[in-house]
C-alpha positions as CSV (number, residue, x, y, z in Angstrom):
1,M,15.4,10.1,18.9
2,V,17.9,8.4,21.3
3,S,21.5,8.1,20.0
4,N,22.9,5.1,19.8
5,M,25.4,5.3,22.4
6,G,21.9,5.9,24.6
7,I,20.2,2.8,23.5
8,K,21.7,0.5,26.4
9,V,20.3,-1.2,29.1
10,P,21.5,-2.8,32.1
11,G,23.1,-5.8,32.4
12,F,21.6,-6.6,28.9
13,L,24.4,-7.0,25.9
14,A,23.0,-7.5,22.4
15,N,24.6,-7.9,18.6
16,G,23.6,-9.4,15.5
17,I,25.7,-10.3,12.9
18,S,25.1,-11.6,9.0
19,V,26.0,-15.4,8.3
20,G,24.1,-15.8,4.6
21,I,20.8,-16.6,5.5
22,K,19.7,-13.5,3.2
23,N,21.0,-13.0,-0.1
24,S,22.1,-9.6,-0.1
25,G,24.4,-10.6,2.8
26,E,22.8,-8.2,4.9
27,K,22.3,-9.2,8.5
28,D,20.9,-12.1,9.6
29,L,21.0,-13.2,12.9
30,S,20.5,-11.7,16.3
31,L,21.4,-12.4,20.7
32,I,20.2,-10.3,22.8
33,F,21.6,-11.8,26.3
34,S,21.3,-10.6,29.9
35,E,24.4,-11.3,32.3
36,V,21.7,-12.8,34.6
37,P,19.0,-15.0,34.2
38,A,15.9,-12.2,34.2
39,R,12.1,-13.1,34.4
40,A,11.1,-13.0,31.7
41,A,6.9,-13.0,29.8
42,A,5.8,-14.3,26.4
43,V,2.7,-13.8,24.0
44,F,2.7,-15.6,20.5
45,T,0.5,-15.9,17.6
46,T,-2.8,-17.7,17.1
47,N,-2.2,-18.7,14.1
48,R,-2.9,-22.7,13.5
49,F,0.5,-23.2,12.0
50,P,3.1,-21.7,14.6
51,A,6.4,-22.2,13.7
52,A,8.9,-23.8,15.2
53,P,10.3,-21.6,17.6
54,V,7.0,-20.5,18.3
55,I,6.5,-23.6,19.2
56,L,9.8,-24.3,21.4
57,D,9.4,-21.1,23.5
58,M,5.5,-21.9,24.2
59,E,6.9,-24.6,26.3
60,R,10.1,-23.1,27.8
61,M,8.1,-20.4,28.9
62,K,6.3,-22.4,31.1
63,T,9.6,-21.6,33.6
64,G,8.4,-17.6,34.0
65,L,12.4,-17.3,33.2
66,A,15.2,-17.3,31.1
67,Q,18.2,-15.4,29.6
68,A,18.8,-15.0,26.3
69,I,16.9,-14.5,23.0
70,I,18.7,-15.5,19.6
71,A,16.7,-14.4,16.9
72,N,17.3,-14.9,12.5
73,S,15.4,-13.1,9.4
74,G,16.1,-14.3,6.0
75,N,13.8,-17.8,7.2
76,A,10.7,-18.2,9.1
77,N,11.3,-22.0,10.1
78,A,7.8,-22.4,10.0
79,S,5.8,-25.4,8.5
80,T,9.0,-27.7,8.8
81,G,8.2,-30.9,10.2
82,K,10.0,-32.5,13.2
83,D,13.3,-31.4,11.4
84,G,12.0,-27.3,12.5
85,Y,11.8,-28.7,15.8
86,K,15.3,-30.3,15.6
87,D,16.6,-26.8,13.9
88,A,15.1,-24.9,16.1
89,V,16.9,-27.1,19.4
90,A,19.7,-26.3,17.5
91,M,19.9,-22.9,17.7
92,S,19.7,-22.8,21.1
93,K,22.2,-25.3,21.8
94,A,24.7,-23.4,20.0
95,V,24.2,-20.5,22.1
96,A,23.8,-22.1,25.6
97,E,27.7,-23.6,24.3
98,G,29.1,-19.8,23.5
99,L,27.2,-18.4,26.2
100,R,28.2,-21.7,28.5
101,I,24.2,-21.3,30.2
102,R,21.1,-23.2,30.8
103,E,19.8,-23.8,27.1
104,D,16.3,-23.9,28.9
105,L,17.0,-20.4,29.6
106,I,17.3,-19.5,25.6
107,L,14.3,-18.3,23.6
108,V,14.6,-18.3,19.9
109,A,12.8,-16.6,17.4
110,S,12.5,-16.7,13.5
111,T,10.7,-14.8,10.8
112,G,11.3,-14.7,6.8
113,I,9.6,-17.9,4.2
114,I,6.9,-19.6,5.1
115,G,8.3,-23.6,4.1
116,E,11.9,-23.5,3.7
117,K,14.5,-25.3,5.3
118,L,16.5,-23.5,7.6
119,P,20.4,-23.2,6.8
120,I,21.5,-24.3,10.6
121,K,24.9,-25.1,9.8
122,K,25.5,-21.5,8.9
123,I,24.2,-20.4,11.8
124,V,25.8,-23.0,14.0
125,G,28.9,-22.1,11.8
126,G,28.0,-17.9,13.4
127,I,27.6,-18.4,16.8
128,T,30.7,-18.2,18.4
129,N,31.2,-14.6,16.4
130,L,27.9,-13.2,17.8
131,V,28.8,-14.2,21.3
132,G,32.3,-12.2,20.9
133,G,31.0,-10.0,19.6
134,L,28.2,-9.0,22.1
135,R,28.3,-5.7,23.3
136,V,26.9,-2.5,25.7
137,N,25.9,-0.9,23.0
138,G,24.8,-4.0,21.0
139,I,20.9,-3.6,20.6
140,P,20.5,-1.0,17.4
141,S,22.7,-4.3,15.4
142,A,20.2,-7.3,16.8
143,E,17.5,-5.3,15.5
144,K,19.2,-5.1,12.0
145,G,19.9,-8.3,12.6
146,I,15.6,-9.3,12.9
147,M,14.8,-7.2,9.8
148,T,13.5,-8.5,6.6
149,T,11.1,-6.1,4.3
150,D,11.6,-3.1,7.3
151,K,12.7,0.2,5.3
152,I,14.2,1.5,9.6
153,P,14.8,-0.4,13.0
154,K,12.5,0.3,15.0
155,I,13.7,0.6,19.0
156,E,12.0,3.1,21.6
157,C,14.3,3.6,25.1
158,R,12.6,5.1,28.1
159,K,13.7,5.8,32.0
160,C,10.9,6.4,34.8
161,F,12.2,6.1,38.9
162,I,10.4,3.6,40.8
163,G,11.4,4.7,43.9
164,E,15.2,6.6,44.0
165,K,15.8,3.9,41.8
166,E,15.6,4.5,37.3
167,I,14.8,2.5,35.6
168,T,15.6,1.4,31.9
169,I,12.9,-0.1,29.1
170,C,14.8,-0.3,25.5
171,G,12.0,-2.4,23.3
172,V,13.0,-3.9,19.7
173,A,10.3,-4.5,16.6
174,K,10.2,-5.7,13.0
175,G,7.3,-5.9,10.9
176,A,6.0,-4.2,7.6
177,G,3.6,-7.0,6.2
178,M,1.9,-10.0,7.5
179,I,0.5,-7.2,10.6
180,E,-3.1,-8.3,12.0
181,P,-2.0,-10.0,15.2
182,H,-4.3,-10.8,17.8
183,M,-1.8,-11.2,20.5
184,A,1.6,-9.7,19.7
185,T,3.1,-8.9,17.0
186,M,5.7,-9.8,14.3
187,L,8.7,-10.1,16.1
188,S,9.2,-7.6,19.8
189,F,11.9,-7.8,22.0
190,I,11.6,-5.7,25.3
191,M,14.8,-5.6,27.7
192,T,14.1,-3.9,31.3
193,D,16.3,-3.8,34.3
194,V,13.1,-3.4,36.7
195,D,12.9,-6.2,39.2
196,I,9.2,-7.1,39.1
197,D,7.5,-10.2,40.7
198,Q,7.1,-12.4,37.4
199,N,3.2,-12.7,38.0
200,C,3.2,-9.1,37.4
201,L,5.0,-9.3,34.8
202,D,3.4,-11.0,32.8
203,K,-0.3,-9.2,34.4
204,V,1.5,-5.9,33.3
205,F,3.1,-7.5,29.4
206,K,-0.1,-8.8,28.3
207,Q,-2.4,-4.9,29.2
208,A,0.9,-3.7,27.2
209,I,-0.1,-5.6,24.5
210,D,-3.5,-4.8,23.8
211,R,-2.8,-1.2,24.1
212,S,-0.2,-1.6,21.9
213,F,0.7,-4.6,19.6
214,N,-2.9,-5.6,19.3
215,T,-4.3,-2.7,17.6
216,I,-2.7,-2.7,14.6
217,T,-3.1,-3.5,10.9
218,V,-1.6,-3.1,7.4
219,D,-2.5,-5.8,5.6
220,G,-5.0,-8.4,8.2
221,C,-2.9,-10.8,7.5
222,M,-1.2,-13.1,10.5
223,S,2.2,-14.3,10.5
224,T,2.9,-17.5,12.2
225,N,5.8,-16.3,14.0
226,D,4.6,-13.9,15.9
227,T,6.6,-13.5,19.3
228,A,6.7,-10.9,21.4
229,I,9.2,-11.0,25.1
230,I,10.0,-9.4,28.2
231,L,13.1,-9.4,29.9
232,A,13.3,-8.2,33.3
233,N,16.9,-8.9,35.4
234,G,16.2,-6.7,38.0
235,I,19.9,-5.3,38.4
236,A,18.5,-2.0,38.7
237,G,17.6,-2.7,42.3
238,N,13.7,-1.4,43.4
239,R,12.1,-2.5,45.6
240,A,10.9,-5.4,44.1
241,I,7.0,-5.1,42.2
242,T,5.2,-7.4,44.2
243,G,1.4,-5.6,43.0
244,P,-0.5,-2.7,42.8
245,S,1.7,0.3,43.9
246,K,3.1,3.5,42.3
247,G,6.3,1.7,41.0
248,M,4.0,-0.3,38.7
249,T,2.4,2.2,38.1
250,N,5.2,3.8,36.7
251,F,6.6,1.5,34.8
252,R,3.4,0.4,33.8
253,N,3.6,3.5,31.8
254,T,6.1,3.7,30.7
255,L,6.5,0.2,29.0
256,F,2.9,1.5,27.1
257,D,4.6,4.6,26.3
258,V,7.5,2.3,24.8
259,M,5.2,-0.7,23.4
260,V,2.3,1.6,21.3
261,N,5.0,3.6,19.5
262,L,7.1,0.4,18.5
263,A,3.5,-0.7,17.5
264,K,2.7,3.0,15.5
265,S,5.9,3.0,13.7
266,V,5.1,-1.2,12.7
267,V,2.1,0.7,10.6
268,K,4.6,3.8,10.2
269,D,6.5,1.4,8.5
270,G,3.8,-0.8,6.6
271,E,5.1,-2.2,3.0
272,G,4.3,0.5,0.9
273,A,2.3,2.4,3.6
274,T,2.2,6.5,2.7
275,K,-0.3,7.4,5.4
276,L,-0.6,6.4,9.5
277,V,-3.8,6.2,9.7
278,E,-6.0,6.5,13.4
279,V,-8.9,4.9,14.0
280,V,-11.0,5.7,16.1
281,I,-14.8,4.2,17.6
282,E,-16.8,5.1,20.3
283,G,-20.4,4.8,21.4
284,A,-20.2,1.3,21.1
285,R,-22.0,-1.2,23.2
286,S,-19.1,-3.5,24.1
287,L,-15.7,-3.2,23.4
288,A,-16.0,-6.5,20.8
289,E,-18.9,-4.1,19.5
290,A,-16.0,-2.1,18.8
291,K,-13.0,-3.9,17.5
292,K,-15.1,-5.8,14.5
293,V,-16.2,-2.5,13.7
294,A,-12.7,-0.6,13.4
295,Y,-11.2,-3.9,12.1
296,S,-13.5,-4.3,9.4
297,L,-12.4,-0.3,8.2
298,A,-8.9,-0.8,8.5
299,N,-8.7,-3.8,6.6
300,S,-11.3,-2.8,4.1
301,N,-9.0,-2.6,0.6
302,L,-11.3,0.0,-0.8
303,V,-10.8,1.8,2.2
304,K,-7.0,2.4,2.4
305,T,-6.9,2.1,-1.2
306,A,-9.2,5.6,-0.9
307,F,-6.3,6.6,1.8
308,F,-3.1,6.3,-0.7
309,G,-5.4,8.2,-3.1
310,A,-6.5,11.1,-1.0
311,D,-9.8,10.7,-1.3
312,S,-12.1,11.3,1.3
313,N,-14.7,8.8,-0.4
314,W,-16.9,8.4,3.0
315,G,-19.6,6.1,1.0
316,R,-16.5,3.2,1.2
317,I,-16.0,4.0,5.4
318,I,-19.6,3.8,6.1
319,A,-20.4,0.2,3.6
320,A,-17.1,-0.9,5.9
321,I,-18.5,-0.4,8.7
322,G,-22.3,-1.7,7.9
323,S,-20.3,-4.6,6.6
324,S,-19.1,-5.1,10.5
325,G,-22.0,-7.2,11.5
326,V,-22.5,-5.0,14.1
327,S,-25.9,-4.7,14.8
328,L,-26.2,-0.3,13.9
329,Q,-29.1,2.7,14.7
330,T,-27.1,4.2,11.6
331,D,-29.1,7.5,12.0
332,S,-26.3,7.8,15.2
333,V,-23.6,6.9,12.9
334,E,-21.3,9.5,12.7
335,L,-18.0,10.0,10.8
336,H,-15.0,12.8,11.0
337,F,-11.8,13.0,9.8
338,D,-9.6,15.0,11.5
339,R,-12.9,16.4,13.4
340,V,-14.0,17.7,9.6
341,P,-17.7,16.1,9.8
342,L,-18.3,14.0,6.7
343,F,-21.3,12.0,7.7
344,L,-23.8,13.3,10.4
345,H,-27.5,11.9,10.6
346,G,-27.8,9.4,8.1
347,R,-26.3,11.0,5.1
348,G,-23.1,13.2,3.8
349,I,-22.4,16.5,4.6
350,K,-21.4,18.8,1.7
351,G,-19.0,22.2,1.8
352,N,-16.2,20.6,3.1
353,E,-14.4,19.8,0.4
354,K,-11.7,22.1,0.3
355,E,-10.3,21.5,4.3
356,L,-10.6,17.4,3.7
357,S,-8.5,17.9,0.5
358,K,-5.8,18.9,3.2
359,I,-6.1,16.4,5.5
360,M,-6.0,13.9,3.2
361,E,-2.4,15.1,1.8
362,K,-1.5,14.4,5.9
363,D,0.8,11.8,6.6
364,N,-1.1,11.3,9.5
365,I,-5.0,11.4,9.6
366,Q,-7.4,9.7,12.3
367,V,-10.9,8.9,11.6
368,S,-13.6,8.9,14.0
369,V,-16.5,7.1,14.2
370,K,-19.3,7.3,17.3
371,L,-22.1,4.9,16.9
372,G,-24.2,6.8,19.1
373,M,-25.3,3.5,20.9
374,G,-23.2,2.5,24.1
375,G,-19.9,3.8,26.2
376,K,-17.5,1.6,25.0
377,S,-14.8,2.6,22.2
378,F,-11.6,1.3,20.8
379,R,-8.6,2.6,19.0
380,L,-5.7,0.7,16.7
381,Y,-3.5,2.4,13.4
382,T,-3.7,0.8,9.6
383,S,-1.8,2.2,7.4
384,D,-3.2,2.6,3.2
385,L,-2.4,0.2,0.0
386,S,-0.2,1.3,-2.7
387,Y,1.1,-0.1,-5.1
388,D,4.4,-0.8,-3.2
389,Y,3.1,-2.9,-1.5
390,V,1.4,-5.3,-4.2
391,K,5.2,-5.1,-5.6
392,I,6.9,-6.3,-2.7
393,N,4.6,-9.4,-1.6
394,A,4.3,-10.2,-4.9
395,Q,8.0,-11.0,-5.1
396,Y,8.5,-11.8,-1.6
397,H,9.7,-15.9,-2.2
398,I,12.1,-14.4,-5.5
């Protein structure tokens, strides 16, 4: 656990405030600012109803440069038509004026209820205080400002060396429901002081996305607002990363560590979740087939409720695997919970009930499925499905 004083990245300032978007009075507007223009990469939702901020950011990311991210919670500014787009632009314009930088260097993100007009006057009216409160140790405050149904803040920071220069990577994320991105996730913003070529940054960021936010599912639902952005301001002064090198390897591994742990935090904090379930598919003919089996298992409500009830009901898992659409040699399929076998050679295994009972009471469980058909594998993280998930989402719009 990193202390708040240790959560900072050279050359970055941040802040989070409340402007009244949320009725609760909790923070709902955040700003991340690089003191110099930064190389930028981003991945967005593939939902066919992208929110206004996503549309705006996609246009601006064509330059590969950005200097600030303004984000609000409590209102998604999605399915709000031309007015929603104008409001997203108005947010960026107000920030540009407050920071005295070019407007095209501002990226925008929103999260919350879909279909309601953004209270743009409240947001624009709060920009002066938001900018005025920017500080080097403001990342935790900015994280608070993007949370919705999240129970805990999600922040990960790491350091590594590139040559003789120490670099820092720090990421924040929000998300607890509508989590099965197939691109990135909820909202996540990564800050680093590394000097890296934009093409290299884009490539390694997409690799990190595929290792992290594209390997999680809470409820199988994709948001209209999913956005993941990385800013690299180059202040560390390392020899610039322009291609494959030891420096690139160090940076990539550290970035993977940050983002995988952020992704796991999202699943652990899944709405109503009580368990983190790691699903490992091995022995598939292709990566695509491994993914199909993994998501079929992880998104099965019957499987998820069995984990909530601490019931080692292997029949539900076998049924989910069999419904994935992947052609299987059923006698070759193996199923293990934390290395304890439940299903082998086409039938269930008896005699492990006591051991399985202890496993099912754990907060973290690994489900391993061996298909016995090839050499491809895939790993993802999911959660159980509890009473609280229904309560939270039944009352979300109230």
